N, C-alpha and C positions, 0 to 999 in steps of 0.2 A: 391671437382674435376672439372673435364673437364666433359661440357655438352653432357649429355647420349644421344646417336645412339639408336633412337627407331625406326625399320619400322615398319608397323601394314596398315591392307589387305584397298583396296581400293574397299571396297565391300557395297552396304548398310545394309548390318549388322552391318559392324562396325561402322556407323558414332554415333551412342551415344558415343561410345568410344572416338573419335577423338572432338565428341562437347565436354567431360570432358575434355580432355589433348588442349582446344587450349581455353576451360573457366577459367580454372583455374591457378596458378598459375607453374603450368609442363610445361606449355609450353617454360617457360625462363629457365628452365633447362634443355632443350631435344635439340636433332636434330631429327623433324621426318620428313621421309619421308612414300610414301604410296605407296600401290606395288599389285605385284595381288600373291598371297599364295604359287607357288611356290619359289617365288623370293625372299618373304620376309625370305623363311627359306632361302634359299643359301646363304642370308647376313647374316644372323643367324653362320649360320654355319662357313662360311670363316670366320669372325670374325669382319666384315663387319659392322654392327649395335653389339650394346650391349647391346640392347632389340630387342626380334619380338613379334606380333601375328603368331605363328605357325604354319600349321599345326601339330596336334600331330603324325604325322605316322616322319616327322623329328626330334622327337627329338631323332629318337634310333640313328643319324645320330649329336650327340651333345652330345659326352662322360659328360662335365661335369655340364647338363644345371639344371638350377634354377627354379621352377614355380614360379613365384612370385609376381602372382596378386588371388585374389579371384573369379575373373571373367574370362567369355568364352563363346567362339564362340558353342553352344550347343543344344541339344536338346530333347527334355523328347516325343520320339515320334517325329510327325511327322517335321520334320524342315523345309520343301516346298520350295529349293533353291538348294537342294542338291541330283539327277536324274541319274538316269538308266532310257532313255527312249527307247526304245526297235520295231520292229514292229513288233515282234511273245514274246510267252507267256512264263514267265522265264524260262521254263520247253526245251523251243527247242530253246533256245539262243545257238548258236555256235562260233561266233564271236563276240567280243568287246571290239568298242574304248577308251582310255581313255583319259580325257583331261589333256591338258599340261598346265593347271593354278594347280591341285591340285595336293599333295603326297596324302594324307589322301584318300581321298574320292576316287582313283584309288584302293590304298592298300584294304576299305572296299570294295569294290564292289568285289574286288579278294577275302578275304575272307569270301561274303556272296557266293559269285557260290561255292566256294568248301566246305563251312562249311555246310549252311544252305539248298543251294538249290540243293546239290552233283551233282555242273554241273561242266565239264569240257570246256573250253570255251579259243576259242586262242584269244591272242590279235591282233590287225590289224592297221593298220595305212589310211587303205582304207578311204573312205565316205561310204562304202554301207556295211556296218556291221551288222548282226542283232543284234545290238542294242550302245550304246555307252551313256559314261559318262558325264553327262555336271551339272556347281555349278554355283551362286553363282547371278546376276542378270541379265548373259545371260537366265538362266531357264525361270523368269518370265513370265505369261502369255502363257506359253508353254506345261502345261500340256492337253491341248483343242487337242493337236495338232498332235497326238502319241497312235496309240493305244494302248500300254501298257508303263504305264506310276508306276516305283517304287521309294519311298520313302524310301532311305538309311537309314533316323534317323529312321524312323518306320519300315523298316526290320531289324533294330538293335535290335530295343527295342522288335519287334516278335523273338528276335531268342536267344538273353540273355536276355531279363527283366531287361536293364541295359538302364538308359538314354548314353548323347554319348556328347564327349565335340569335335567336328571338330578341333579344335585351341583357342589354351593358352597362356596366355603372355611372355616369357623365356624367361630370359640371360644366357650368357654363360660364366657366369664370376659374385663374388662379390658384389653385391651390396651395402649399407649405406643404415640402417633399417629405418633413417629421410626418403629415396627419396623413398624407397617401400611403405610408410605409404602414404605418400603424392601423390603417382600412383593411390595406389586405391579408394583412396578418389575421387581422377580424375575421376575413373571408377564412380566409385559409384555418382556423382554429373551429368554425363553425362546420365547414367539412367534411372537418380531422371528430369532429362529433356525433355524427347522422344518425349511430343508435342509441345515443340518446335523445336527440330530436323526434326519432320515429315512436319511439318507448310516450315525448310526451303527446302525439298524435290523435285524434280518436282512432278505431280500429274502425274497419271496412271489410267486409266479405264480397262484396263487388269489387272489386280492385287493388292492386301489391303494391302501399306503398314501400317499401321496402324497392323493393325490383323499381321503381318506380324512382326515388330520390341515388340509387347504387348504379343506373345501369342504362334509364336513358338518357334523367338527362348527364349533360354534360358538361359542369362547371367552366373545363378550363377556356381561355380566351386565347389560340391558340393558334399562328401566323395562317394557318390554315380559314378562322372561323372571322379572319379580319379580310380575308382576303375573301370572302364569300360574302361580308358587307358591302364589301366596292365592288362589286359585280349587283348585288340586290339592289343598291342604290342606280347604278347604272340603268335597272328594268326598269326600278318605279320611274325613272328617272323620262322613258322612250314610253309608258303608256300616253299620256300625254292629263 
């Protein structure tokens, strides 16, 4: 078959996966593009790529998706890069600005407000919202800049008792089993070499990258995370 087109997310939490792709034979069997999560999702939805590291909310828009990997971008509790930053305590928030780079985290914020915090909030685009969603590398070092900070991985765990998968490797068409096996092996290789990945990352004084990649991000797509995806989809559908 022709090279498989793959879209991956260009955030720090994906760097072990990218290392695995580039340092195994997988790189010779794919065409790789790096995108923000919302674009990665749209490419898979529009059939511009065959595989994407897609926000789990986007799976609802891919009729025949298949999760092809045992690995994901997930967390068991706090994730330390998916936040609601707020100027007010959550029980006083009336307006919320969403993150244009995200599908899953925006929906997760809406699910938490409605079902966990029991708050009806107005979604707005202006900068002076009471609170806003922000994800990825842009959040590094920001936790001390706002009076109220809610880590959505932690809040989901408090709400449901489950871990969370923010993004999974999904295909929009059947792929050969040998390719899927190689793909999984490449992901595992990248995760086994996180120390080398960390050596290549720009150094930061405001954020512990080693702690983030080794402890906050939980890369295994477990049965509990799959259960969380199913539950999350149910909550999204009920948002209306």
